[in-house]
PAVOLO-651175 format. One line per 3 residues: number of its first residue (from 1); for each residue x, y negated, z of N, C-alpha, C. Coordinates in nm, 4 decimals. Layout:
! residues N
NUM = X,Y,Z,X,Y,Z,X,Y,Z ~ ...
! end
This chain:
! residues 73
1 = 0.3961,-1.4739,1.4125,0.5416,-1.3101,1.4687,0.5103,-1.2419,1.3549 ~ 0.6538,-1.1290,1.3267,0.6640,-1.0336,1.2582,0.7352,-0.9193,1.3172 ~ 0.6451,-0.7957,1.2359,0.7538,-0.6823,1.3345,0.7962,-0.6112,1.1941
4 = 0.8787,-0.5401,1.1880,0.9048,-0.4857,1.0959,0.9045,-0.3372,1.1230 ~ 0.9098,-0.2247,1.0965,0.9075,-0.0573,1.1060,1.0104,-0.0549,0.9444 ~ 1.0330,0.0674,0.9905,1.1140,0.2054,0.8814,0.9979,0.3034,0.8868
7 = 0.9561,0.3171,0.7754,0.8281,0.4521,0.7103,0.8858,0.4887,0.5999 ~ 0.8243,0.5922,0.5789,0.8676,0.6714,0.3997,0.7458,0.6172,0.3424 ~ 0.8029,0.6065,0.2390,0.7014,0.6034,0.1554,0.5814,0.6637,0.1157
10 = 0.4779,0.6526,0.0726,0.2991,0.7433,0.0724,0.3332,0.7548,-0.0538 ~ 0.4133,0.6596,-0.2052,0.4279,0.6763,-0.3282,0.5526,0.8321,-0.3058 ~ 0.6390,0.7590,-0.3203,0.7943,0.8806,-0.3008,0.8568,0.9578,-0.2139
13 = 0.8135,0.8913,-0.1035,0.8919,0.9928,-0.0021,1.0172,0.9110,0.0569 ~ 1.0495,0.8203,0.0293,1.1730,0.7850,0.0066,1.1625,0.6558,0.1520 ~ 1.2175,0.6196,0.1965,1.2803,0.5406,0.2941,1.1991,0.3897,0.2466
16 = 1.1228,0.3198,0.3450,1.0546,0.1776,0.3099,1.0578,0.0933,0.3590 ~ 0.9655,0.0226,0.3551,0.9541,-0.0594,0.5039,0.8336,-0.1318,0.5166 ~ 0.7494,-0.1236,0.6254,0.6215,-0.1813,0.6261,0.6521,-0.3360,0.7556
19 = 0.6150,-0.4354,0.7474,0.5788,-0.5792,0.7409,0.4488,-0.6079,0.8302 ~ 0.5041,-0.5852,0.9606,0.3106,-0.6145,0.9635,0.3356,-0.8157,1.0575 ~ 0.2268,-0.8720,0.9913,0.2524,-1.0324,0.9723,0.1603,-1.0783,1.0582
22 = 0.1467,-1.0724,1.1957,0.0330,-1.0858,1.3321,-0.0510,-1.1948,1.2659 ~ 0.0278,-1.3349,1.2320,-0.0546,-1.4608,1.2340,-0.1436,-1.4675,1.0967 ~ -0.1135,-1.4026,1.0314,-0.1888,-1.3392,0.8121,-0.3039,-1.2594,0.8992
25 = -0.2399,-1.1962,1.0337,-0.3207,-1.0682,0.9997,-0.3422,-0.9665,0.8175 ~ -0.2359,-0.9666,0.8141,-0.1565,-0.8738,0.6980,-0.1096,-0.7459,0.7383 ~ -0.1046,-0.6312,0.6725,0.0753,-0.5535,0.6605,0.0999,-0.5640,0.5196
28 = 0.2179,-0.5181,0.4896,0.2518,-0.5800,0.3682,0.3900,-0.4742,0.4202 ~ 0.3446,-0.3221,0.2872,0.4141,-0.2246,0.2807,0.5080,-0.1912,0.1870 ~ 0.6671,-0.2281,0.1529,0.7492,-0.2025,0.0027,0.7933,-0.0956,0.0569
31 = 0.8474,-0.0302,-0.1089,0.9755,0.0502,-0.1332,1.0190,-0.0153,-0.2285 ~ 1.2025,-0.0393,-0.2005,1.2810,-0.0601,-0.3601,1.2843,0.0403,-0.4131 ~ 1.2543,0.1729,-0.3594,1.3014,0.2626,-0.4809,1.2057,0.3071,-0.5619
34 = 1.0298,0.2911,-0.5634,1.0219,0.2891,-0.6547,0.8923,0.1963,-0.6954 ~ 0.9093,0.0872,-0.5747,0.8607,-0.0280,-0.6189,0.7200,-0.0240,-0.6134 ~ 0.6932,0.0591,-0.5340,0.5530,0.0319,-0.4162,0.5536,-0.0527,-0.3262
37 = 0.3897,-0.1040,-0.3894,0.3764,-0.2245,-0.3293,0.2252,-0.2160,-0.2301 ~ 0.1904,-0.2508,-0.0952,0.0679,-0.2610,-0.0838,0.0646,-0.3675,0.0611 ~ -0.0538,-0.4477,-0.0049,-0.0758,-0.5787,0.1049,-0.2146,-0.4894,0.1263
40 = -0.2746,-0.5422,0.2538,-0.3088,-0.5316,0.3697,-0.4044,-0.5572,0.4575 ~ -0.5015,-0.6355,0.4770,-0.6502,-0.6564,0.6330,-0.6119,-0.6573,0.7065 ~ -0.5130,-0.6500,0.8545,-0.5395,-0.5951,0.9487,-0.7112,-0.5301,1.0698
43 = -0.7573,-0.6606,0.9602,-0.9005,-0.6440,1.0912,-0.9724,-0.5645,0.9930 ~ -0.9855,-0.5625,0.8633,-1.1063,-0.4455,0.7566,-1.0883,-0.3519,0.7666 ~ -0.8847,-0.3866,0.7460,-0.7980,-0.3017,0.6785,-0.8569,-0.2640,0.4972
46 = -0.9028,-0.3661,0.4585,-0.8779,-0.3881,0.3048,-0.7312,-0.4451,0.2101 ~ -0.7509,-0.3839,0.0961,-0.6203,-0.3339,0.0435,-0.6674,-0.5051,-0.0018 ~ -0.5569,-0.5884,-0.0260,-0.5833,-0.7315,-0.0506,-0.4937,-0.6967,-0.2208
49 = -0.3628,-0.6441,-0.1916,-0.2981,-0.5831,-0.3250,-0.2502,-0.5066,-0.3324 ~ -0.2290,-0.3959,-0.4290,-0.0914,-0.2932,-0.4219,-0.0820,-0.2368,-0.6077 ~ 0.0256,-0.2529,-0.5957,0.0866,-0.1260,-0.6863,0.1943,-0.0313,-0.6610
52 = 0.1136,0.0786,-0.7355,0.2024,0.2008,-0.7206,0.2311,0.2578,-0.8437 ~ 0.3249,0.2753,-0.8930,0.3728,0.2960,-1.0271,0.4162,0.4182,-1.0498 ~ 0.3520,0.4948,-1.1185,0.4301,0.6276,-1.1236,0.3078,0.7674,-1.0743
55 = 0.1891,0.6900,-1.0092,0.0708,0.7397,-0.9670,-0.0251,0.8431,-1.0997 ~ -0.0951,0.9696,-1.0419,-0.1041,1.0404,-1.1845,-0.2377,0.9631,-1.2042 ~ -0.2781,0.9265,-1.2796,-0.4158,0.8718,-1.3496,-0.5335,0.9354,-1.2683
58 = -0.5210,1.0978,-1.2647,-0.6449,1.1534,-1.2520,-0.5807,1.1985,-1.1080 ~ -0.6829,1.1945,-1.0226,-0.6373,1.2638,-0.9313,-0.7942,1.2619,-0.7927 ~ -0.7834,1.4820,-0.8204,-0.9061,1.4926,-0.7540,-1.0893,1.4525,-0.7888
61 = -1.0278,1.4856,-0.8934,-1.1509,1.4833,-1.0447,-1.1798,1.2459,-1.0251 ~ -1.1218,1.1947,-0.9775,-1.1711,1.0680,-0.9784,-1.0926,0.9872,-1.0366 ~ -1.0806,0.8771,-1.1952,-0.9597,0.7944,-1.2296,-0.8900,0.6739,-1.1583
64 = -0.7650,0.6866,-1.1507,-0.6972,0.5541,-1.0491,-0.8226,0.4816,-1.0562 ~ -0.8905,0.3864,-1.1802,-0.9809,0.3242,-1.2086,-1.0570,0.2984,-1.1156 ~ -1.1505,0.3976,-1.0882,-1.2540,0.4289,-0.9916,-1.1669,0.4662,-0.8822
67 = -1.1140,0.4827,-0.8509,-1.0185,0.5136,-0.7094,-0.9758,0.3992,-0.5932 ~ -0.9860,0.2480,-0.6969,-0.9507,0.1250,-0.7117,-1.0331,0.0768,-0.6414 ~ -1.1384,0.0368,-0.7097,-1.3295,0.0113,-0.7373,-1.3287,0.0404,-0.5852
70 = -1.3303,0.2234,-0.5401,-1.3748,0.2511,-0.4405,-1.2817,0.1557,-0.3157 ~ -1.1961,0.1208,-0.3266,-1.1086,0.1092,-0.2363,-1.1530,0.0030,-0.2037 ~ -1.2245,-0.1398,-0.2978,-1.2069,-0.3063,-0.2754,-1.3427,-0.3192,-0.2319
73 = -1.4115,-0.1842,-0.2094,-1.5635,-0.1986,-0.1040,-1.5603,-0.2286,0.0123
! end
């Protein structure tokens, strides 16, 4: 079973889609405007795959690489 939601993109704020795949226990958020993608486990909240073009390299004193490493823990 799949549920589809219309949301605002967390990257650019434009209309995006979130697909919740209940059988696979994952959520897939995608934006056609900026090519944002995030696939996340529904049980643990862990990020399985992510692509966010245009994010600034430095954010709150952490590099993007550091942020992604922390997100994988």
